[in-house]
N, C-alpha and C positions, 0 to 999 in steps of 0.2 A: 167626414160626414158627406154623404152623397145627396146632392140637391136633385129634386125631381125634374127640373128643367134642364139639367146638364146631361148631355149625351154621354154614354159609357166610354166612347172612344175619345172624348174631348175634341171632336172634329179634327183629329190627327189621323193621317193614313199614309201608307207607303206609296211613293211614286218614284220616278227616276232619280229625283234629288234627295231621297230619304224620307223622313217624316215631314209631311207638309199639310197645310190647310188651304183649301180653295175658297176664295171669296167670289161669290156670284153676285153680279151687280146689275141693276137696272138704273139707267139715268135718263134725264130729259135731254132735249135737243141742245141745251147749253152746257151739258156735261156735269150737271148737278145730280148727286145720287138720290134716287127715289126709294130703292129697296135693296137690302143686302141679305145674303144667305151664306152661312158657312157650312162647308162639308169637308169630309176627309179628302186627302189628296188623290186617292184612287177612284173616287166617285165620278161617274161620267156626267158631263154637262147636261145632256138632254133629260136626265132624270130630275134635275132641279129646276127646269124651265117653268113648269106650271106653278110650283110653290113660290118661286120668285115673283112671278107676275101677280099672284094672289096677295102678295105682301104690299103691293103698291097701293097707297092711300094718300092722296094729296088733297087737303082741305082747300076749298075755294075761298075767295075773298068775301063773297056775299053769303047769303043763307043757302041752305040746301045740303045735300049729302056730299061727302068727299068724293073726288074723282078716283075711280079704281080701275079704269080701263085705258090703256094707252091708245093713241091713234095708230101707231105703227110699231112693229118690232123689227129691228135690224140686228141680225145675229150671224155668227160664223157657221161653218159647216158642222161643227159639233152639235148644233141644235137642229140639224136637218133630219126630221123623221116625219113619217106620214101621220103618226098620232099627234105630234105637236102642231103640225100644220092644220089638222082637222080641228083641234082644240081652238086654235086661233080663228079659224073660219067660223066655228060655232059661236064664238063670242063677238064676231064682227070686227076683228082686228086685222089690218093689212100687215103682211109680212114680206120681208126681203131677206131670204136665206138661200145661199147657194146650195145646189144639190151635190152630194158626195158622188165620187166616181163610181163606187160600187152600186149606189142607187140608180145611177144612169145606166150602167150595164144591165142591171136586173130589169129595168123598164124596157130596154132595147131587146133583151132576150125574150121577153113576153110578147114581143111583136105588137100587133094592133090592140091586144088586150092589156098592154102595159100602161096605156093612158098617155095623156099629154104631160110634158114636163111642167113643173111648177113655174109660175111667172117669176122673173128675176130682172131687176133693173139695176144696171151697173152704176148709174149716176146716184141713185138712192143709196146703194151699198157703200159708196165712198164716204158717206156720213158716219159709218161705223167707227171711224177713228175717234169720234167724240167719246165713245166708251173707253177706248184705249187711253186717251188723254186723261180721262177721269181716274182710271186705274193708276196712271203715272203720278197724278197729284196725290192720290191716297197713299201710294208707296213712298211719297216724299216724307211722310211721317215715319220716323225711324222705328217706332214701336209697332207699326203696321207692317212695314217691310220685313222686319225680323221679329217674329212672334216671340215675345218675352213672356206672355201670359200663359199660365198653366192651364186654366180652364177655358172652355169655349165661350162661356157666358161673359167672362171678363174681356176676352179678345173681341167678342162681338160688340161689347160696350165701347171698347176703344175704337173700333171701326165706325161705330155710330157717332161717336164724338168727333172723329176726324171728318166724317161726312157732314156733320153740322158745321164744322169750321169751314169746310169748302163752300157750303151754302152762305155762310156769313161773309166770306170773302167775295163771293159773286155779287151779293147785294151791295157790299161796300164799293166794289169796282164798277157797279152799274151795268153788269152783263144783263 
């Protein structure tokens, strides 16, 4: 029986390592997951950046709407694109994303019409390791590191449960 919310490919795709699933993750400054998105292994990261940011929804402690916009996005070169930077600028989100070498060459080849390079702060970029540490804690769960689940919905549920456990541990530890 095919479920309507289950993708046809079950979020499995070919990459260098065989059939894989990519977990796209947004986390807060303390390394706690805020949003997850599963895609097939061959899907490029920049395609998933907008849908991932739109999944962020953090309810506040008081009254009012949940918070849906991060203060800053720190990402690697895979997310470097003019379209994504324009999207972040339009929403008023600061970003620290290094520029890829081919983008730099293209801008230099255009001469004075190439524009200025995007702002980049190395000290802020060093905080990107918080996301990598969050991935390491998620992959500490054996079922997440080695995908045993057949369907994408059950695997996403397992990643969500592991994310919840990371949140519970952080509250318990007093982070």
